[in-house]
C-alpha positions in Angstrom: -3.6 6.6 -18.8 0.3 6.0 -16.8 0.7 5.0 -13.4 0.9 8.2 -12.0 -2.6 9.6 -13.6 -4.1 6.2 -12.5 -2.8 6.8 -8.4 -4.1 10.6 -8.7 -7.3 9.7 -10.1 -7.3 6.2 -7.5 -6.9 8.4 -4.6 -9.4 11.3 -5.6 -12.1 8.6 -6.2 -11.5 7.3 -3.1 -11.1 10.2 -1.1 -14.7 11.5 -2.5 -16.1 7.8 -2.0 -14.9 7.8 2.3 -16.1 11.2 2.3 -19.6 10.4 1.0 -19.5 7.3 3.2 -18.1 8.6 6.4 -14.9 6.5 6.4 -12.5 9.6 5.4 -11.0 10.0 9.0 -10.1 6.4 9.2 -8.6 5.3 5.6 -5.4 7.5 5.0 -3.8 8.4 1.6 -3.0 4.8 0.9 -6.5 3.7 1.7 -8.0 6.0 -0.3 -5.9 5.1 -3.5 -6.7 1.5 -3.2 -10.2 2.0 -2.3 -10.0 4.7 -5.5 -8.9 2.0 -8.0 -10.6 -1.4 -6.8 -13.8 1.0 -7.0 -12.9 2.4 -10.2 -12.8 -1.2 -11.3 -16.3 -2.0 -9.4 -17.1 0.9 -10.7 -16.3 0.3 -14.7 -17.8 -3.1 -14.0 -21.3 -1.9 -13.0 -21.4 0.8 -15.7 -20.9 -2.1 -18.1 -23.3 -4.6 -17.1 -25.9 -1.6 -17.3 -24.8 -0.5 -21.2 -22.5 2.1 -20.4 -18.7 2.7 -21.0 -16.4 2.5 -17.7 -13.9 4.4 -17.0 -12.3 5.6 -20.3 -9.9 8.3 -18.7 -8.8 11.2 -16.7 -12.5 13.2 -16.8 -15.7 13.9 -15.4 -17.8 10.7 -16.4 -14.8 8.4 -15.3 -14.6 9.9 -12.2 -18.0 9.3 -11.1 -18.1 6.0 -12.1 -15.1 5.4 -10.2 -16.9 7.4 -7.1 -19.9 5.1 -7.3 -17.1 2.1 -7.2 -15.9 3.3 -4.5 -19.0 4.0 -2.3 -20.2 0.7 -3.5 -16.6 -0.9 -2.0 -16.6 1.0 1.3 -20.6 0.0 1.5 -20.1 -3.6 1.3 -17.1 -3.3 3.9 -19.1 -1.5 6.1 -21.6 -4.1 5.8 -19.1 -6.9 6.4 -17.2 -5.1 8.7 -20.0 -4.6 11.5 -19.7 -0.6 11.4 -23.0 0.8 10.3 -23.7 4.5 9.5 
């Protein structure tokens, strides 16, 4: 995947994750991209840990894995930042 597609994929996954966790208003576009890309890495690692393929391209299963990773990253951030929903 090219860098532009990774940025778009990260933005989409990060935005969906932030909406689920309730941080959408605080992050902004760059924050969503960063959370989405890190979330894709974390989600891919978690998927591999459970025997599934990680992020394999721009498709729905990969997006779901990236969103789960983004939600995980944001939940851990909320715990360490002291913000509880």
